C-alpha positions in Angstrom: 0.0 0.0 0.0 1.4 3.3 -1.1 -1.6 5.6 -1.3 -4.3 6.5 1.2 -7.7 8.1 0.6 -9.6 9.8 3.4 -13.4 9.7 2.9 -15.2 11.9 5.4 -19.0 11.4 5.3 -19.2 8.0 3.4 -22.9 7.7 4.1 -24.1 4.2 3.0 -21.2 3.4 0.7 -17.8 4.9 -0.1 -17.4 6.2 -3.7 -13.9 4.6 -3.8 -15.0 0.9 -3.6 -14.3 0.4 -7.3 -10.9 1.9 -7.0 -10.1 -0.5 -4.1 -11.1 -3.5 -6.3 -8.8 -2.5 -9.2 -5.8 -1.0 -7.3 -4.0 -3.0 -4.8 -1.8 -0.1 -3.6 -4.8 2.0 -2.2 -6.2 2.0 1.3 -9.4 4.0 2.2 -10.2 5.3 5.6 -13.8 6.4 5.8 -15.8 8.2 8.4 -19.5 8.0 9.0 -21.0 9.3 12.2 -24.3 7.4 12.0 -23.7 3.8 13.1 -26.7 2.5 11.0 -25.0 3.8 7.8 -21.4 2.8 8.8 -22.7 -0.8 9.3 -23.9 -1.0 5.7 -20.4 -0.9 4.1 -19.0 -3.8 2.2 -16.1 -5.6 3.9 -12.8 -5.1 2.2 -9.3 -5.7 3.6 -8.2 -2.2 2.5 -11.3 -0.3 3.7 -11.6 1.0 7.3 -14.9 2.6 8.2 -14.8 4.5 11.5 -18.2 5.4 13.0 -17.2 8.9 14.0 -17.5 12.5 12.8 -14.4 14.5 11.8 -14.4 18.0 13.3 -12.0 20.2 15.3 -11.6 18.8 18.8 -9.2 19.5 21.6 -9.9 16.2 23.2 -8.6 12.8 22.2 -12.2 11.5 22.5 -15.3 13.6 22.5 -19.0 13.1 22.1 -21.1 15.8 20.4 -24.8 16.3 19.7 -25.5 15.6 16.1 -28.8 16.4 14.3 -30.4 13.8 12.0 -33.0 14.5 9.3 -35.1 12.4 7.1 -35.6 13.5 3.5 -36.2 11.9 0.1 -35.7 8.4 1.5 -32.3 9.1 3.1 -31.1 10.1 6.4 -29.1 13.4 6.5 -27.1 14.6 9.5 -25.2 17.7 10.5 -23.8 19.6 13.5 -25.7 22.6 12.0 -29.4 23.0 12.6 -31.7 22.8 9.5 -32.1 25.9 7.4 -35.4 26.6 5.9 -37.3 23.5 7.0 -36.6 22.6 10.7 -39.7 20.4 10.7 -37.7 17.5 9.3 -35.5 17.2 12.4 -35.8 13.6 13.6 -33.6 13.5 16.7 -30.3 14.5 18.1 -27.8 11.8 18.8 -24.4 11.8 20.4 -21.5 10.8 18.1 -17.8 10.4 18.6 -15.7 13.2 17.2 -12.1 13.1 16.0 -10.0 15.9 14.5 -8.6 15.3 11.0 -5.1 16.2 12.3 -5.2 13.2 14.6 -6.2 10.9 11.7 -3.6 12.3 9.3 -0.8 12.0 11.9 -1.5 8.3 12.2 -1.0 7.7 8.4 2.7 6.6 8.1 4.8 9.4 6.5 5.9 7.0 3.7 2.3 6.8 2.5 0.9 9.4 0.1 -2.4 10.9 1.1 -3.7 11.3 -2.4 -7.3 12.4 -1.8 -9.5 13.9 0.9 -13.2 13.7 0.0 -15.5 15.6 2.4 -19.3 15.3 2.5 -19.9 16.7 6.0 -23.3 18.4 5.5 -22.2 22.0 5.8 -19.2 21.2 8.1 -16.8 20.7 5.3 -14.7 23.8 6.1 -14.5 22.8 9.8 -13.2 19.3 8.7 -10.4 20.9 6.6 -9.5 23.3 9.4 -9.3 20.5 11.8 -6.4 19.1 9.8 -4.1 22.0 10.8 -0.5 21.5 9.6 -1.1 17.9 8.5 -3.1 19.3 5.6 0.2 19.8 3.8 0.3 16.0 3.3 -3.0 16.0 1.3 -2.6 16.1 -2.5 -6.2 16.9 -3.4 -9.4 18.0 -1.6 -13.0 17.6 -2.7 -15.7 19.3 -0.6 -19.3 20.5 -0.9 -20.5 24.1 -0.6 -23.3 26.3 -1.6 -22.7 29.3 -3.8 -25.3 31.6 -2.2 -24.9 34.7 -0.1 -24.3 34.2 3.6 -27.6 33.8 5.5 -29.6 33.1 2.3 -33.0 31.4 2.9 -32.1 28.6 0.5 -29.1 27.5 2.5 -29.6 23.9 3.6 -28.4 24.5 7.1 -28.7 27.6 9.3 -25.3 29.3 9.8 -23.4 27.1 7.3 -20.4 28.6 5.6 -20.9 29.5 1.9 -18.5 29.3 -1.1 -17.2 32.8 -0.7 -16.3 32.3 3.0 -14.7 28.9 2.3 -12.5 30.2 -0.6 -11.4 33.3 1.4 -10.5 31.1 4.4 -8.5 28.5 2.5 -6.8 30.8 0.0 
């Protein structure tokens, strides 16, 4: 194994499963805070699914309140409260939280971290920021954001960072 992919917010299946099947030099570390979704993943010797959220944390182990939502046949979750439709809130659950920096530090330095995919339901910027100096090891990042003005009524989550904020923070 020479390459590592970090998949934050794998939901019900990592998008890198096909790559695992065709490339023997890749290892995927995935994070899914909802245990019911983490349990659905295919077993693969080079796939590690950790039932935790990735966010800034000063503690080695921390539990945080996590909002879950039901919509269009899927379960969505976020540390942010819902934006325009709070009626779809199902419940708050407590999930383990780990900082990305702690994860990246545990990847051996002779392994290339080729890709960081983040689908953290409006917390994508916080995930990147939790990587601190270890982010220098990451070759590419993919993350979600909404290209709307801050505070816009169409934002999925109340208080979430928007594209302009994310770009100005990272660059």
